[in-house]
C-alpha positions, 0 to 999 in steps of 0.5 A: 169929503176926504176919503181915507183907508187904513189897512192893518197888516195881519193873518186871519185866524184865532191861532194868530189873534195875539201875536205880534205879527198882527199888530196891525189888526189889533190897532184897527180893533182898539180905534174902532172901539175906541170910537165905537165903530163896528166890523163888517165882512166884506171883499178881501176882510173886516171892514169898519167906517168912521167919520170924524169932521168931513173925514171918511175913514175905512179900516181894513183887515185883510183875510189875504195873510200878511204876504198877500195883502197887495191884493186887498190894498189894491182892491179897496184903494180902487173901490174907494177911488183914493189916492195912494197917499190917503192909504195907511198900511200899519205893520209889525217892524222887527228892525224897531225897539218895542213899542218904538213908531215910524211913519214915513210917506213911502219908502222900500219894503224892509224886508217885511213880506206884507209890504213887499206884496203890497209893492209888487201890485200896486207897482210904487213905494208910494204910499204911507206907512206906519211901523210898529216896533215888535223888538228883535228878542229872540235867538238865530233862526228863531224869528218866525217864532218870536214874530207868530208868538204871543206878546209877554205880559210886560209888553201887554201891559204897553199895548194900551198906550202904544195903541193911543197914540197910534190911534191919535196919529191915525186921526192926525193923519187923516185931519192934518196929514201926513207930515203932522202925524209924522210929528206926532209919531215919530217921537214915540217910544215906550221908555 
């Protein structure tokens, strides 16, 4: 059976639950709900498992806080005995317009502290990542307030469509590979 790990980046705690920075957690909650998979507490966070067409997919929401996500990613890659190319990292991206999706098989951290820590711990940039654009509509010096701020009402309306597209892309990643998932996801954008 082919095994896959999908790690949504975010911060634990109710105060972060509906923030832009926690879009990775929010997406995994959406996907788990969509396939009727529950969550259990496990090492380094919350875990949900699903099986689809001979594939085993483990979803992880780390409890290590965003900037220390590498520990959780490394632990689960080792525990599940999977190759890093089968570990998809989901994160927010300020540099993409709201609702734009970008999946890559590898690459730089792009200034994202969660990816920076994963890269340091894994000593590699060879792992796939799905960036979900949150936009950058904030005044100079207010980046942290924006990232840790809650979604606007008009953004919340679009989240269902964004999460549905991402969920389909994650399943495509496990069933048909990163290239097919990239083709499906990288053209998506909220109009």
